[in-house]
DSSP file (Angstrom, degrees, kcal/mol; ACC not computed):
  #  RESIDUE AA STRUCTURE BP1 BP2  ACC     N-H-->O    O-->H-N    N-H-->O    O-->H-N    TCO  KAPPA ALPHA  PHI   PSI    X-CA   Y-CA   Z-CA
    1    1 A M     >        0   0    0      0, 0.0     4,-2.0     0, 0.0     5,-0.2   0.000 360.0 360.0 360.0 -46.3   20.8  -26.6  -14.6
    2    2 A I  H  >  +     0   0    0      1,-0.2     4,-2.2     2,-0.2     5,-0.2   0.880 360.0  54.8 -65.6 -38.3   18.3  -27.1  -11.8
    3    3 A R  H  > S+     0   0    0      1,-0.2     4,-2.2     2,-0.2    -1,-0.2   0.908 107.4  49.1 -62.7 -42.8   21.0  -27.1   -9.2
    4    4 A T  H  > S+     0   0    0      1,-0.2     4,-2.1     2,-0.2    -1,-0.2   0.886 110.6  50.7 -67.0 -38.1   22.2  -23.7  -10.4
    5    5 A L  H  X S+     0   0    0     -4,-2.0     4,-2.1     1,-0.2    -1,-0.2   0.885 111.1  48.6 -66.7 -36.4   18.7  -22.2  -10.4
    6    6 A R  H  X S+     0   0    0     -4,-2.2     4,-2.1     2,-0.2    -2,-0.2   0.891 111.1  49.3 -67.6 -39.1   18.2  -23.5   -6.9
    7    7 A S  H  X S+     0   0    0     -4,-2.2     4,-1.6     2,-0.2    -2,-0.2   0.863 112.1  49.6 -68.1 -35.1   21.5  -22.0   -5.7
    8    8 A I  H  X S+     0   0    0     -4,-2.1     4,-1.6     2,-0.2    -2,-0.2   0.914 110.1  49.6 -68.9 -43.2   20.6  -18.7   -7.3
    9    9 A S  H  X S+     0   0    0     -4,-2.1     4,-1.1     1,-0.2    -2,-0.2   0.863 110.2  51.5 -65.4 -36.9   17.2  -18.6   -5.7
   10   10 A K  H  < S+     0   0    0     -4,-2.1    -1,-0.2     1,-0.2    -2,-0.2   0.872 108.3  52.0 -68.4 -35.7   18.8  -19.3   -2.3
   11   11 A Q  H  < S+     0   0    0     -4,-1.6    -2,-0.2     1,-0.2    -1,-0.2   0.837 107.1  53.0 -68.5 -32.4   21.3  -16.5   -2.7
   12   12 A E  H  < S+     0   0    0     -4,-1.6    -1,-0.2    -5,-0.1    -2,-0.2   0.757  89.3  94.0 -76.1 -25.6   18.6  -14.0   -3.5
   13   13 A K     <  -     0   0    0     -4,-1.1     2,-0.4    -3,-0.2    -3,-0.0  -0.438  61.8-155.2 -70.8 139.2   16.5  -14.7   -0.4
   14   14 A E        -     0   0    0     -2,-0.1     2,-0.2    27,-0.0    -2,-0.1  -0.887  26.0-102.9-112.7 147.5   17.1  -12.6    2.6
   15   15 A K        -     0   0    0     -2,-0.4     2,-0.5     1,-0.1    -1,-0.0  -0.470  35.5-128.0 -69.3 136.4   16.4  -13.6    6.1
   16   16 A F        -     0   0    0     -2,-0.2     2,-0.4     2,-0.0    -1,-0.1  -0.751  24.2-168.4 -90.0 128.1   13.2  -12.1    7.5
   17   17 A R        -     0   0    0     -2,-0.5     0, 0.0     0, 0.0     0, 0.0  -0.920  26.7-117.4-112.4 140.0   13.5  -10.4   10.8
   18   18 A I        -     0   0    0     -2,-0.4     2,-0.1     1,-0.1     7,-0.0  -0.671  37.9-122.5 -76.1 122.5   10.5   -9.3   12.9
   19   19 A P        -     0   0    0      0, 0.0     3,-0.1     0, 0.0    -1,-0.1  -0.431  24.8-171.0 -69.7 139.3   10.7   -5.5   13.1
   20   20 A R  S    S+     0   0    0     -2,-0.1     2,-0.3     1,-0.1     3,-0.0   0.482  70.0  21.5-108.7 -10.2   10.9   -4.0   16.6
   21   21 A S  S  > S-     0   0    0      1,-0.1     4,-0.6     0, 0.0     3,-0.3  -0.929  84.4-100.8-148.5 171.3   10.5   -0.3   15.6
   22   22 A V  H >> S+     0   0    0     -2,-0.3     3,-1.1     1,-0.2     4,-0.7   0.884 119.6  57.4 -64.4 -39.8    9.2    1.8   12.8
   23   23 A Q  H >4 S+     0   0    0      1,-0.3     3,-0.5     2,-0.2     5,-0.3   0.832 103.1  53.8 -62.2 -32.1   12.7    2.4   11.5
   24   24 A Q  H 34 S+     0   0    0     -3,-0.3    -1,-0.3     1,-0.2    -2,-0.2   0.638  98.7  62.7 -78.9 -13.5   13.2   -1.3   11.2
   25   25 A T  H << S+     0   0    0     -3,-1.1    -1,-0.2    -4,-0.6    -2,-0.2   0.691  89.7  75.2 -83.5 -17.4   10.1   -1.8    9.0
   26   26 A I  S << S-     0   0    0     -4,-0.7     2,-2.1    -3,-0.5    -1,-0.1  -0.858  79.6-148.2 -93.2 110.7   11.6    0.5    6.3
   27   27 A P        +     0   0    0      0, 0.0     2,-0.5     0, 0.0    -3,-0.1  -0.372  43.9 141.3 -83.7  65.0   14.2   -1.7    4.6
   28   28 A I        +     0   0    0     -2,-2.1    11,-0.2    -5,-0.3     3,-0.1  -0.918  20.1 168.7-109.7 123.4   16.7    1.0    3.6
   29   29 A D        +     0   0    0      9,-3.4     2,-0.3    -2,-0.5    10,-0.2   0.848  68.3   8.3 -94.9 -43.2   20.4    0.3    3.9
   30   30 A T  E     -A   38   0A   0      8,-1.2     8,-2.7     2,-0.0     2,-0.4  -0.997  56.6-158.7-144.0 141.9   22.0    3.3    2.1
   31   31 A I  E     -A   37   0A   0     -2,-0.3     2,-0.2     6,-0.2     6,-0.2  -0.990  11.5-160.3-123.8 127.4   20.7    6.6    0.6
   32   32 A W    >   -     0   0    0      4,-2.3     3,-1.6    -2,-0.4     4,-0.1  -0.665  31.0-111.5-100.3 161.9   22.7    8.5   -2.0
   33   33 A K  T 3  S+     0   0    0      1,-0.3    -1,-0.1    -2,-0.2    -2,-0.0   0.733 112.6  64.0 -65.6 -24.7   22.3   12.2   -2.9
   34   34 A D  T 3  S-     0   0    0      2,-0.1    -1,-0.3     1,-0.0    13,-0.1   0.394 122.1-100.4 -81.8   4.2   20.8   11.5   -6.3
   35   35 A G  S <  S+     0   0    0     -3,-1.6    12,-2.3     1,-0.3     2,-0.5   0.613  77.0 137.9  91.2  15.1   17.7    9.8   -4.7
   36   36 A I  E     - B   0  46A   0     10,-0.2    -4,-2.3    -4,-0.1     2,-0.4  -0.820  34.8-161.3 -95.9 130.1   18.8    6.2   -5.1
   37   37 A F  E     -AB  31  45A   0      8,-3.7     8,-2.5    -2,-0.5     2,-0.7  -0.879  14.1-140.9-109.4 141.1   18.1    3.9   -2.1
   38   38 A K  E     +AB  30  44A   0     -8,-2.7    -9,-3.4    -2,-0.4    -8,-1.2  -0.915  27.6 169.2 -98.3 116.4   19.8    0.6   -1.5
   39   39 A V        -     0   0    0      4,-1.8     2,-0.3    -2,-0.7     5,-0.2   0.306  59.8  -1.4-113.8   7.1   17.0   -1.7   -0.1
   40   40 A G  S    S-     0   0    0      3,-1.0   -11,-0.1     1,-0.1     3,-0.0  -0.906  95.7 -63.5-168.5-167.2   18.7   -5.1   -0.2
   41   41 A K  S    S-     0   0    0     -2,-0.3    -1,-0.1     1,-0.2   -29,-0.0   0.973 130.9  -1.5 -60.2 -55.9   21.8   -6.9   -1.3
   42   42 A N  S    S+     0   0    0    -30,-0.1     2,-0.4    -3,-0.1    -1,-0.2  -0.136 111.0 109.1-125.6  34.8   21.5   -6.2   -5.0
   43   43 A K        -     0   0    0     -3,-0.0    -4,-1.8     2,-0.0    -3,-1.0  -0.944  40.8-179.9-119.3 135.2   18.2   -4.2   -4.9
   44   44 A Y  E     -B   38   0A   0     -2,-0.4     2,-0.3    -6,-0.2    -6,-0.2  -0.905   9.1-161.3-131.5 158.0   17.8   -0.4   -5.5
   45   45 A S  E     -B   37   0A   0     -8,-2.5    -8,-3.7    -2,-0.3     2,-0.4  -0.996  11.4-140.5-140.9 143.2   15.0    2.0   -5.5
   46   46 A K  E     -B   36   0A   0     -2,-0.3     2,-0.3   -10,-0.2   -10,-0.2  -0.868  19.2-159.1-104.9 138.3   14.6    5.5   -7.0
   47   47 A T        -     0   0    0    -12,-2.3     2,-0.3    -2,-0.4    -2,-0.0  -0.827   5.2-156.0-117.7 156.9   12.7    8.2   -5.1
   48   48 A F        -     0   0    0     -2,-0.3     2,-0.5     2,-0.0   -13,-0.0  -0.946  10.6-141.2-127.7 148.6   11.1   11.4   -6.2
   49   49 A Q        -     0   0    0     -2,-0.3     2,-0.4     2,-0.0    -2,-0.0  -0.944  13.8-169.2-114.2 131.0   10.4   14.5   -4.1
   50   50 A F        -     0   0    0     -2,-0.5     2,-0.3     0, 0.0    -2,-0.0  -0.928  17.5-133.3-114.2 142.0    7.2   16.6   -4.5
   51   51 A T        -     0   0    0     -2,-0.4     2,-0.4     1,-0.0    -2,-0.0  -0.728  21.5-121.6 -94.9 147.5    6.7   20.0   -2.9
   52   52 A D        -     0   0    0     -2,-0.3     2,-0.6     2,-0.0    -1,-0.0  -0.695  19.4-152.7 -86.5 136.4    3.5   20.7   -1.0
   53   53 A I        -     0   0    0     -2,-0.4     2,-1.2     5,-0.0     3,-0.1  -0.948   3.0-152.8-113.9 114.1    1.4   23.6   -2.3
   54   54 A N        +     0   0    0     -2,-0.6     4,-0.5     1,-0.2     3,-0.3  -0.731  16.3 179.1 -89.8  96.7   -0.8   25.3    0.3
   55   55 A Y  S >  S+     0   0    0     -2,-1.2     3,-0.7     1,-0.2    -1,-0.2   0.827  72.6  61.8 -65.7 -34.3   -3.5   26.7   -1.9
   56   56 A A  T 3  S+     0   0    0      1,-0.2    -1,-0.2    -3,-0.1    -2,-0.1   0.849 109.3  39.1 -66.0 -35.3   -5.5   28.2    1.1
   57   57 A T  T 3  S+     0   0    0     -3,-0.3    -1,-0.2     2,-0.0    -2,-0.2   0.437  92.6 110.1 -97.9   1.3   -2.7   30.6    2.2
   58   58 A A  S <  S-     0   0    0     -3,-0.7    -3,-0.0    -4,-0.5    -5,-0.0  -0.419  73.7-106.8 -77.4 153.5   -1.5   31.6   -1.3
   59   59 A S     >  -     0   0    0     -2,-0.1     4,-2.4     1,-0.1     5,-0.2  -0.182  33.5-103.1 -68.8 169.0   -2.1   35.1   -2.6
   60   60 A K  H  > S+     0   0    0      1,-0.2     4,-2.1     2,-0.2     5,-0.1   0.899 123.3  49.0 -63.9 -41.1   -4.8   35.7   -5.3
   61   61 A E  H  > S+     0   0    0      1,-0.2     4,-2.2     2,-0.2    -1,-0.2   0.900 111.4  49.3 -67.5 -39.0   -2.1   36.0   -8.0
   62   62 A D  H  > S+     0   0    0      2,-0.2     4,-2.8     1,-0.2    -2,-0.2   0.896 110.2  51.7 -66.1 -39.0   -0.4   32.8   -6.9
   63   63 A K  H  X S+     0   0    0     -4,-2.4     4,-2.3     1,-0.2    -2,-0.2   0.900 111.0  47.8 -63.1 -39.1   -3.7   30.9   -6.9
   64   64 A K  H  X S+     0   0    0     -4,-2.1     4,-2.4     2,-0.2    -1,-0.2   0.902 112.6  48.0 -68.3 -40.0   -4.4   32.1  -10.4
   65   65 A A  H  X S+     0   0    0     -4,-2.2     4,-2.3     2,-0.2    -2,-0.2   0.914 112.7  49.2 -66.2 -42.7   -0.9   31.1  -11.6
   66   66 A L  H  X S+     0   0    0     -4,-2.8     4,-2.3     2,-0.2    -2,-0.2   0.901 111.2  49.7 -61.9 -41.7   -1.2   27.7   -9.9
   67   67 A F  H  X S+     0   0    0     -4,-2.3     4,-2.7     1,-0.2    -2,-0.2   0.917 111.1  49.0 -64.0 -43.6   -4.6   27.1  -11.5
   68   68 A L  H  X S+     0   0    0     -4,-2.4     4,-1.8     1,-0.2    -1,-0.2   0.887 111.9  48.5 -65.3 -37.4   -3.3   28.1  -14.9
   69   69 A E  H  X S+     0   0    0     -4,-2.3     4,-1.5     2,-0.2    -1,-0.2   0.908 112.8  48.1 -66.7 -40.0   -0.3   25.7  -14.6
   70   70 A Y  H  X S+     0   0    0     -4,-2.3     4,-1.7     1,-0.2    -2,-0.2   0.896 110.5  51.1 -66.6 -40.7   -2.6   22.9  -13.5
   71   71 A S  H  < S+     0   0    0     -4,-2.7    -1,-0.2     1,-0.2    -2,-0.2   0.851 107.8  53.3 -65.7 -32.5   -5.0   23.5  -16.3
   72   72 A D  H  < S+     0   0    0     -4,-1.8    -1,-0.2     1,-0.2    -2,-0.2   0.847 106.3  54.3 -67.5 -33.1   -2.1   23.4  -18.8
   73   73 A L  H  <        0   0    0     -4,-1.5    -2,-0.2     1,-0.3    -1,-0.2   0.896 360.0 360.0 -66.3 -38.8   -1.1   20.1  -17.4
   74   74 A L     <        0   0    0     -4,-1.7    -1,-0.3    -5,-0.1    -2,-0.2   0.493 360.0 360.0 -74.1 360.0   -4.6   18.6  -17.9
């Protein structure tokens, strides 16, 4: 039993490499269209996208609509 646990823990470990660039610090291997990232041998991550709302340049009606939507959320 202990031997199998040791062998499993050895298999899950990945070799650490010192990153030489910014791209190498982000451990992403594959990206799919549905927002799932493969970040290791058997490790996956889900991402979400948020849009930026520029409140300063919005019109008065847009500001009012944004405020009402935000107040409904709270």
